[in-house]
C-alpha positions in Angstrom: 17.7 32.4 26.6 17.5 32.6 23.1 15.3 29.6 22.4 12.6 30.8 25.2 12.6 34.1 23.4 11.8 32.2 20.3 8.8 30.4 21.9 7.3 33.5 23.3 7.8 35.2 19.9 5.9 31.9 18.6 2.9 32.4 20.9 2.1 36.2 20.1 3.3 37.0 16.2 0.7 36.5 13.4 3.1 35.7 10.4 2.1 36.8 7.0 4.1 35.2 4.0 6.5 37.5 1.8 5.9 40.3 4.6 6.9 39.2 8.1 10.5 40.4 8.8 12.8 37.6 9.6 16.7 36.9 10.2 18.3 33.1 9.5 17.3 29.8 11.3 14.7 32.1 13.9 11.4 31.4 11.6 11.3 27.7 12.2 9.9 29.3 15.7 7.6 31.7 14.4 3.9 30.4 14.9 2.5 28.0 12.2 -0.7 28.7 9.6 -3.4 26.2 9.2 -4.9 27.0 6.0 -7.7 25.0 4.1 -5.9 23.2 1.4 -8.4 22.3 -1.5 -11.4 24.9 -2.3 -14.2 23.6 -1.4 -12.0 21.9 1.3 -13.9 19.0 1.0 -15.1 18.6 -2.1 -14.5 17.3 -6.0 -11.5 14.9 -5.2 -13.6 12.2 -3.3 -13.8 9.8 -6.6 -14.7 6.4 -6.6 -18.2 6.9 -5.1 -21.4 7.5 -7.2 -23.7 9.3 -5.0 -24.0 12.3 -2.8 -24.7 10.2 -0.2 -21.7 8.4 -0.4 -19.5 11.4 -0.6 -21.7 12.9 2.6 -20.7 9.6 4.4 -16.9 9.3 3.8 -16.6 13.2 4.3 -18.3 12.8 7.7 -15.7 10.2 8.5 -12.8 12.4 7.3 -14.2 15.7 9.4 -13.8 13.5 12.6 -10.2 12.2 11.7 -9.5 15.9 11.1 -11.2 16.9 14.7 -8.9 14.2 16.3 -5.5 16.1 14.9 -6.8 19.6 15.5 -7.8 18.4 19.4 -4.0 16.8 19.5 -3.0 20.6 18.9 -5.2 22.4 21.3 -2.6 22.8 24.3 0.4 23.0 21.4 1.8 26.1 19.4 2.9 24.5 16.0 5.4 26.7 14.6 8.0 26.9 11.6 5.3 25.8 8.8 2.2 26.3 6.8 -0.5 23.6 7.2 -2.7 22.5 5.0 -5.8 20.0 5.0 -6.9 17.9 1.9 -9.3 15.0 1.5 -9.0 12.5 -1.2 -10.1 9.1 -2.3 -7.1 7.0 -3.7 -8.3 3.9 -5.8 -6.7 2.3 -8.7 -9.8 0.4 -10.1 -12.8 1.6 -11.8 -14.9 0.1 -8.7 -13.7 2.9 -6.4 -12.9 -0.2 -4.0 -10.0 -1.7 -2.3 -10.8 -5.7 -2.0 -9.7 -7.9 0.7 -10.3 -11.5 -0.1 -13.4 -10.6 -1.8 -14.6 -8.2 0.5 -14.9 -4.5 -1.1 -14.4 -1.4 0.8 -13.9 2.2 -0.2 -10.5 3.8 -0.1 -10.0 7.5 1.1 -7.6 9.6 2.7 -7.0 12.7 5.3 -3.6 14.3 5.0 -2.2 17.5 6.3 0.7 18.5 4.6 3.5 20.7 6.6 5.0 23.3 4.2 8.3 24.7 5.9 8.6 28.4 6.6 11.9 29.8 5.5 13.8 33.2 5.5 14.9 34.6 2.2 18.6 35.5 2.3 18.0 38.5 0.2 14.5 39.6 1.0 14.4 39.0 4.7 11.0 37.9 5.0 9.1 34.7 5.5 8.6 32.4 2.5 6.8 29.2 2.1 8.5 26.3 0.7 6.1 25.0 -2.5 6.4 21.3 -1.5 6.0 19.5 2.0 8.3 17.1 3.2 6.5 16.7 6.6 3.4 15.2 6.4 0.6 13.4 8.4 -1.8 11.1 7.0 -5.0 8.6 7.7 -5.5 6.0 4.9 -8.7 4.6 5.5 -9.1 0.9 4.4 -5.6 0.7 2.3 -4.1 -2.2 0.7 -0.9 -3.3 2.4 1.1 -3.8 -0.4 1.4 -2.7 -4.1 0.3 -5.8 -6.0 0.7 -9.4 -4.9 4.0 -11.3 -4.1 4.2 -12.4 -7.4 3.5 -9.3 -9.6 0.7 -9.0 -11.8 2.1 -10.6 -15.4 4.6 -13.5 -16.2 6.3 -14.1 -19.2 7.7 -17.7 -20.6 8.3 -19.7 -23.8 7.2 -23.1 -24.8 9.5 -24.6 -27.6 11.5 -21.4 -28.9 13.2 -18.6 -26.9 12.3 -16.3 -30.3 8.5 -16.4 -29.1 7.4 -15.3 -25.7 3.8 -15.0 -24.1 3.7 -12.3 -21.5 0.4 -12.9 -19.7 -1.6 -11.5 -16.7 -2.5 -14.2 -14.1 -4.7 -12.1 -11.8 -8.1 -13.1 -14.2 -9.2 -14.5 -17.3 -8.2 -12.0 -20.1 -10.1 -11.1 -23.1 -7.4 -9.2 -24.9 -5.8 -5.9 -25.1 -7.9 -2.8 -23.3 -10.3 -5.3 -22.1 -12.5 -3.3 -19.8 -14.2 -6.5 -18.1 -10.7 -7.9 -17.4 -10.0 -4.3 -15.6 -13.0 -4.9 -13.5 -12.3 -8.7 -13.1 -8.6 -8.1 -12.0 -10.3 -6.8 -8.7 -13.5 -8.1 -8.3 -12.7 -11.5 -9.1 -9.1 -11.8 -8.9 -7.5 -15.1 -8.7 -6.4 -16.3 -5.3 -3.0 -16.8 -6.2 -2.8 -13.1 -7.2 -3.9 -12.0 -3.6 -1.2 -13.9 -1.7 1.5 -11.7 -0.1 4.9 -12.0 1.9 6.2 -10.3 4.9 8.6 -8.5 2.4 5.8 -7.0 0.3 4.0 -5.9 3.5 7.1 -4.0 5.4 8.1 -2.6 1.7 9.0 1.1 2.0 7.5 0.8 5.9 10.4 -0.4 7.8 14.2 0.1 7.6 14.8 -2.6 10.6 15.7 -5.3 8.8 17.4 -7.4 11.3 13.9 -7.9 12.9 11.6 -8.2 10.0 8.9 -10.6 11.4 8.2 -8.5 14.6 7.7 -5.4 12.5 5.6 -7.5 10.1 3.5 -8.3 13.2 3.3 -4.7 14.4 1.6 -3.9 11.2 -0.6 -6.9 11.0 -1.8 -6.8 14.5 -2.0 -3.2 14.7 0.5 -3.0 18.0 3.2 -0.1 17.6 5.0 1.2 14.8 7.4 0.8 12.1 9.8 3.7 10.6 11.6 4.1 7.2 14.2 5.8 7.3 14.5 7.8 4.0 17.7 9.7 4.7 20.4 9.0 7.6 19.8 6.0 9.7 18.9 5.6 13.2 22.6 5.2 14.1 23.0 8.9 13.5 20.1 10.2 15.5 21.9 13.9 15.8 22.4 14.5 12.1 19.5 15.4 9.8 16.7 12.9 9.4 14.0 12.1 7.3 11.6 9.2 8.5 8.3 7.7 7.6 6.6 6.5 10.6 3.6 3.9 9.9 0.9 2.8 12.6 -1.9 0.4 11.8 -5.1 0.8 13.5 -7.3 -2.3 13.7 -10.1 -3.8 15.4 -8.4 -5.7 18.4 -7.8 -10.0 18.6 -8.1 -10.6 15.0 -4.8 -10.1 12.7 -5.5 -8.1 9.3 -3.2 -11.2 7.5 -3.1 -14.7 8.3 -1.1 -17.7 6.7 -1.8 -19.2 3.4 -1.9 -23.1 3.9 -0.2 -25.4 1.5 -3.6 -27.0 0.7 -4.9 -23.4 0.0 -2.2 -22.6 -2.2 -2.6 -26.0 -4.2 -6.3 -25.0 -4.8 -4.7 -21.5 -5.8 -2.7 -23.4 -8.5 -5.3 -25.4 -9.9 -7.4 -22.5 -10.1 -4.5 -20.5 -11.7 -3.6 -23.1 -14.4 -7.6 -22.7 -15.9 -6.7 -18.7 -16.3 -3.2 -19.4 -18.0 -4.8 -21.8 -20.3 -7.4 -19.4 -21.4 -4.9 -16.5 -21.4 -2.4 -18.5 -23.3 -5.2 -19.5 -25.9 -5.9 -15.9 -26.7 -2.5 -14.8 -26.7 -1.4 -17.4 -29.0 -4.0 -16.9 -31.6 -3.7 -13.3 -31.6 0.1 -14.2 -32.3 -1.1 -16.1 -35.0 -2.7 -13.5 -36.9 -0.3 -10.8 -36.2 3.1 -12.4 -36.4 2.9 -14.4 -39.3 6.5 -15.3 -39.7 6.4 -16.9 -36.4 3.3 -19.0 -37.2 5.1 -22.8 -37.3 6.2 -22.0 -33.9 3.2 -20.8 -32.5 1.6 -23.6 -33.9 4.0 -25.9 -32.2 3.6 -24.0 -28.9 -0.1 -24.4 -28.8 0.4 -28.6 -29.5 2.9 -28.3 -26.6 1.1 -26.3 -24.2 -1.7 -28.9 -23.7 0.4 -31.3 -22.3 2.3 -28.5 -20.0 -1.4 -27.8 -18.7 -2.4 -31.2 -18.0 0.9 -32.4 -16.5 1.1 -29.4 -14.1 -3.1 -29.7 -13.4 -2.6 -33.3 -12.7 0.7 -33.2 -10.6 -0.8 -30.9 -8.2 -4.2 -32.7 -8.2 -2.4 -35.6 -6.9 -0.5 -34.1 -3.9 -4.0 -32.4 -2.8 -4.9 -36.4 -2.6 -1.9 -38.1 -1.5 -0.4 -35.7 1.2 -1.0 -35.7 4.4 -3.7 -33.6 6.4 -0.9 -32.3 8.5 1.0 -31.6 5.8 -1.3 -29.6 4.1 -2.4 -27.3 7.1 1.3 -26.0 7.4 1.9 -22.5 5.7 3.0 -22.6 1.8 6.4 -21.3 1.3 7.0 -21.7 -2.4 10.1 -20.2 -4.4 10.4 -16.4 -5.0 9.4 -16.1 -8.5 6.6 -17.3 -10.4 8.8 -19.1 -13.2 12.3 -21.0 -13.5 14.9 -19.1 -15.2 14.0 -20.2 -18.5 16.9 -19.0 -20.1 18.5 -22.1 -19.3 15.5 -24.6 -20.3 11.7 -24.3 -21.5 9.5 -23.3 -18.6 6.2 -25.6 -18.5 4.1 -21.9 -18.3 4.0 -19.9 -15.0 3.9 -21.5 -11.3 5.6 -24.9 -12.2 5.9 -25.3 -8.3 7.6 -28.3 -6.9 8.9 -26.9 -3.5 6.5 -25.6 -1.0 8.2 -25.4 2.6 11.5 -23.9 1.8 10.9 -20.3 -0.1 9.2 -17.4 0.9 6.2 -17.8 3.8 2.6 -16.5 2.2 -0.3 -14.7 3.7 -3.6 -13.3 2.5 -6.0 -11.2 4.3 -8.0 -12.6 7.0 -11.7 -13.0 5.6 -13.0 -13.3 9.4 -11.5 -9.5 10.0 -13.2 -8.2 7.0 -16.6 -10.1 6.7 -18.3 -8.1 10.1 -18.6 -4.9 8.2 -18.7 -5.7 4.6 -22.4 -4.7 4.6 -21.3 -1.1 4.5 -18.3 -0.5 2.4 -18.1 3.0 3.1 -17.1 2.1 6.7 -13.4 2.1 7.9 -12.1 -1.6 7.9 -9.0 -0.4 9.2 -6.5 2.8 9.2 -2.7 3.1 8.2 -1.3 6.4 10.0 1.7 7.8 8.4 3.7 10.5 10.1 6.6 11.7 7.8 8.7 14.2 9.8 12.2 15.7 9.8 14.8 16.2 12.2 18.2 18.3 12.7 19.4 21.7 12.3 16.4 24.0 11.2 14.1 20.7 11.4 13.2 21.2 15.1 9.5 22.5 14.1 9.2 19.0 12.5 10.1 17.1 15.1 8.0 18.9 17.8 4.9 18.3 15.8 6.2 14.4 16.0 6.3 14.9 19.7 2.9 16.3 20.3 1.3 14.0 18.3 2.8 10.9 19.9 2.0 12.4 23.3 -1.9 13.7 22.3 -3.0 12.4 19.3 -5.9 10.2 20.4 -5.4 6.7 18.7 -8.2 5.0 20.8 -10.7 7.6 19.3 -9.6 6.2 16.1 -9.8 2.8 16.7 -13.3 3.3 18.0 -14.4 4.6 14.3 -13.9 1.0 13.5 -16.8 -0.5 15.7 
């Protein structure tokens, strides 16, 4: 009876923050407030585009996503929170694009934050918690991982442990604060820096460690969802929980990622060795000018490195010539790191790889997926949908939002936006 009374209250009561009286936990059943988050709602945070027409096109896509969310609640009374919409673009490079195997797409986001209502224990009026913990997001054209499987840089020594070389391997480097490098590391990124693993894709997206491959396939094929349990675990469903749920929405029939063949990996190594040679030469020259007390070691390193470079390149070139077509066509699975533990012995630079079969299977963005829409970089190629929710005592309002979302959000309409 108490719940039904609360539900009836939620349908009729208009909540005013700091004025509406309340008692205890009943506030989670008060009707939600739906506000705009930014002023203006859709405006200034859309960075990474350089024309008004670009911003208008992105805004139109985000408006359509917003309509889908609003339609999912047309017969549902959200309770216990203040709901605020925001639009943003989120890119980490100057071009305003994310790159998928050389195809660049604009990256932008719709967000609906849920700010919990609480009852002030002394004033007995409704307050709004200042930060959201439950949230609904639709990320357009995101990267599936943070960086590549191997990271972004690597360090090694050649002849003496006291002199190390820490160089990037995603593009040729022209020195510190090099603006051209900042562009090239996205637009002309080395092949080896684009490879990812199942672990990287699932990082912070799944807590089902016993079914990694199936969880990976869900995200790559856009089928079902994964959950990352931020607090508690799914063995204690009745206790407080805080969970991130993820869906990828993709064009059917074509995977986002495909395996990297051994042939592709070997060719990527050859490309990388030229990048490493270029970057090492710049950095060793820089060290000669700025670390004069180590000049004898650095000169010895420069002489020794030429042998390292030629030896690595010759060995990999020989594998490409001598291995069978069947061996070369299989998926590459090199060791996890980009160098040996060179505290035991000197490494031969980075990626001195001998094992291609027993390490971590590698994947790359599927060019067949991304090239079809590449003429329009503002268009959605795929979506990553996130619903972060809470459960347990005083969190029923959040679980109710999730349950309604599961039942009523039109995923197929979202998928049709990829056509």
